[in-house]
N, C-alpha and C positions, 0 to 999 in steps of 0.2 A: 464898425463895431456892431455886434449883434444886439438887437433891441427887442426881438419877439418875446412875448410873454407866454406863449404856448409853443409846443413843438410845431404845430401847423403854421403858425406865424413865422417862426424861425426858419422852417423849411422853405416858405415862400420867399423870405429874404435871401436865403442861400441860393435859390433858383435864379436870382438875378445878379449874383455875385460875379464881378470881373476883377477881383483883387490880385489875381496872379495869371500867368500865361496859360494855365490849364483850362481856363474858361473858353479860350479860342478853339480848343480841339475837342471839347467834350460833346457828346450827343445830348446828355442831360446830367444834371446834378444828381448824385446818389447820396441823399441826405441820411436816411436811416429807415428802419422798419421794426415794427413790433409794438409791444404794449408800452404806452407812454408813462405808465406808473409801475413799470417792472422793477422787481427787486434785483434783477440780474441784467447787467449791461455788458455786451461784448464790443470791443473796439479793435478793429483791424487797421490795415495800412491805408488802402485806397482801392477804388473800384478797378476791376479789370474790364476786358472787352464785353463779356456777357452782362456784367453789372451796369456798364455804361449804356448798353442797349436797352436793358429792362428797367433801369432806374431803381434797382434794389440791391443791397449789399449781399455778397456771398450766395450767388445763385448758380455758379458753375460747379466744377468738380470739388473745389474747396468747400463750397457751401453745402454740397451733398454730404461731405465728410462731417462738417460741423453739425448738420442736422442729425446725422446718425449718432454722433457722440452725445449730443444734447438728449436724444431719446434714451440711449443706452445708459448713460451715466447720471443724468439729472432727471429722467422721467418727464421731460417736457419737450415742447416743440417751439419753433421760433416765435409763435404768437404770444408766448408766455414770458418772453424776455425782450430786450431791445438790442438791435445790432446796428452799429455805426462804424465809421472809419475816421482816421485822422484827417485825410484829405477827402473832399467830397466830389472831386472830378478825376477822371482817369488820366494818369500820366501816359503820354504817348508810348506805344510799344510795350506797355506794362512795365516801364522802367520804375526804379525806386523814386518816391517823392523827394524833391529837393528841399533843403532847409527853408528856403524862402516860401515854398508852397505850403509846407507844414505850418509855418508862422502865419501865413495869410488865412488859413482855415482854422487856426487855433481857437479863435473866439467862438466859432460855431460849435466845436466839440465841447469847449468849456461850458457853454450855455446849455447844450444838450444834457450834459452830466448834471448840471444844476437843476434843470427842469425835471429830469427823470428821478433824481435823488435815489439812485440804486443803493442796495445794501452791499452788493458785490460787483466789482468791475473786473472782467477778465480781459486782459490785453492779449491779442493774438500776434505774436511776432515782435521783432526788434523795434520797428518804428513806433508802434503804439506804446510799447513798454518804455522805451527811452523817453518818449514825449510825456507820458503821464507820471512816470517815476522821476523825471528830470535827472536822468543818469546817462552816462555814455557806455555803461556795461551792457554786454549782449545778453540775449535771452538765455543762453546756456548757463550764464553766471548768476542770473537772478531768479530763474524759475525754481519750483520745488518748495516754495514757501509763500506766505501772504504778507502784505504790507499794509499799514494803516494808510487810508486815503480819504481825508476829511472825515465824514460820517460813515464812510464805507471801508471795505477791505478791497485791496487790489491783488489779483492772482494772475501773475504772468504765465503765459504758456506759448507754445510754438504756434506759428501760423499754420492752418491746415494745409497750405501748399507745401510747406516744408515736410509735413508728415507724408504727403503723397509722394514726394521725391525720396524721402529717407526710409520710409517703411515702418516696420513693427515696433522698434524701440521708441521712436519718436511718438507714435500713436499711443503706446503704453504710457509714456510720460504725460501726454496730453490728458489721457484718461485719469491719471493720478491727480493732475492739476484740477480737473473738473470735479473730482470727488472732494478735493479740498474746498472748492467753491461751494459745493452742495452742503458741506458741513458748516461753512460760514453762513450760508443762507438760513440754516436752522438755529444758529446761535443768536442770543439776544443782541439787539443793536445797542452799541455803546453810546 
């Protein structure tokens, strides 16, 4: 159970985690990066090879697309938001995270959200969306709107890797979702 009272303490706790088999194959824990008091939190699925090597989420091709969309649609860079993943260790061969791995890491993500206390959470792809919305519906069925999420709003969108594979239409829909997130960031907190 996560007990850290700051993100740094929680990250140190995660660095020693061996709660699931992913700990045996990781290079390092990829906890999260960005402003610990950010109004905007992005949650992805899990680290890939580049992320596992560098210890930072979204640093490969998907990260470059996310950075570009952040700049173009929100007028910000990654230092002005916080970026985390559902699982903190890379699944071997970039496979999808398994339910037991998601469950083992769940308390870290929940505590991150609690400590950051964002106004808007943007989920990137199916795994983050299903986990945080507690749904089995896929991203194509739930994106295009926002959802109440505690004191925040949750905006589901595609994972940048899906946009890289699928092209213009998916990128355009991601842009629309980020515009929705920008509007929510400007609205009063309920």
